[in-house]
C-alpha positions as CSV (number, residue, x, y, z in Angstrom):
1,X,0.0,0.0,0.0
2,X,1.9,2.9,-1.3
3,X,0.2,6.1,-0.4
4,X,1.8,9.2,-1.8
5,X,1.6,12.2,0.5
6,X,1.8,14.6,-2.4
7,X,-1.2,12.9,-4.1
8,X,-3.2,13.1,-0.9
9,X,-2.3,16.8,-0.5
10,X,-3.3,17.5,-4.1
11,X,-6.7,15.7,-3.7
12,X,-7.3,17.6,-0.5
13,X,-6.6,21.0,-2.0
14,X,-8.8,20.1,-5.0
15,X,-11.7,19.2,-2.6
16,X,-11.2,22.3,-0.5
17,X,-11.3,24.5,-3.7
18,X,-14.6,22.8,-4.7
19,X,-16.1,23.3,-1.3
20,X,-15.1,27.0,-1.2
21,X,-17.0,27.5,-4.5
22,X,-20.3,26.2,-3.1
23,X,-22.7,29.0,-2.1
24,X,-26.2,29.1,-0.7
25,X,-27.9,28.9,-4.2
26,X,-26.0,25.7,-5.0
27,X,-27.2,24.1,-1.8
28,X,-30.8,25.2,-2.3
29,X,-30.7,24.0,-6.0
30,X,-29.3,20.6,-4.8
31,X,-32.3,20.0,-2.5
32,X,-34.9,21.3,-5.0
33,X,-35.5,24.8,-3.5
34,X,-34.8,28.3,-4.6
35,X,-34.5,31.6,-2.8
36,X,-37.7,33.7,-2.7
37,X,-37.2,37.3,-3.7
38,X,-38.7,39.9,-1.5
39,X,-41.5,42.2,-2.5
40,X,-39.1,45.2,-2.3
41,X,-36.7,43.6,-4.7
42,X,-39.4,42.9,-7.2
43,X,-40.8,46.4,-6.9
44,X,-37.5,48.1,-7.3
45,X,-36.6,45.9,-10.3
46,X,-39.9,46.9,-11.9
47,X,-39.4,50.6,-11.2
48,X,-35.9,50.4,-12.6
49,X,-37.1,48.9,-15.9
50,X,-39.9,51.5,-16.1
51,X,-37.4,54.3,-15.6
52,X,-35.1,52.9,-18.2
53,X,-38.0,52.7,-20.6
54,X,-38.8,56.3,-19.9
55,X,-35.3,57.4,-20.6
56,X,-35.1,55.4,-23.8
57,X,-38.4,56.8,-25.0
58,X,-37.4,60.4,-24.2
59,X,-34.1,59.9,-26.1
60,X,-35.9,58.4,-29.1
61,X,-38.4,61.3,-29.0
62,X,-35.7,63.9,-28.9
63,X,-33.7,62.1,-31.7
64,X,-36.6,62.0,-34.1
65,X,-38.3,65.3,-33.2
66,X,-38.9,67.2,-36.5
67,X,-38.8,70.7,-34.8
68,X,-37.5,72.3,-31.7
69,X,-39.8,72.9,-28.8
70,X,-40.0,76.7,-29.5
71,X,-40.9,76.2,-33.2
72,X,-43.5,73.6,-32.3
73,X,-45.1,75.9,-29.6
74,X,-45.2,78.8,-32.0
75,X,-46.8,76.7,-34.8
76,X,-49.3,75.3,-32.4
77,X,-50.2,78.7,-31.1
78,X,-50.7,80.0,-34.6
79,X,-52.9,77.0,-35.5
80,X,-55.0,77.6,-32.4
81,X,-55.4,81.4,-33.3
82,X,-56.5,80.5,-36.8
83,X,-59.0,77.9,-35.5
84,X,-60.3,80.4,-33.0
85,X,-60.9,82.9,-35.8
86,X,-62.7,80.2,-37.8
87,X,-65.0,79.4,-34.8
88,X,-65.6,83.0,-34.0
89,X,-64.0,83.1,-30.5
90,X,-63.9,86.5,-29.0
91,X,-60.7,88.5,-29.1
92,X,-60.7,88.8,-25.2
93,X,-60.5,85.0,-24.9
94,X,-57.8,84.9,-27.5
95,X,-55.6,87.6,-25.8
96,X,-55.6,85.6,-22.6
97,X,-54.3,82.6,-24.4
98,X,-51.3,84.7,-25.7
99,X,-49.8,84.9,-22.2
100,X,-46.4,83.3,-22.1
101,X,-46.1,79.8,-21.0
102,X,-43.4,79.1,-18.4
């Protein structure tokens, strides 16, 4: 029975490395369970995805906008004044709508 000390040491180090790599999720998976995520984790994840979607949507909107905001507001105001003239809205009502928007 020739037992080599180096071989035993090598096997022991290999087994120790394997045991150090095991974490809680590995153990739960081995027995057929999984960690339940908390309600806060689910909510924060959902809010994060929503915020990311808002940022992407705003970026796409800015990238494909045909006019600047000032041009669009001026054009929209002019269209509303013309439509008010067509409908016969009084000048007093119209002058109130010309107040600057901040």
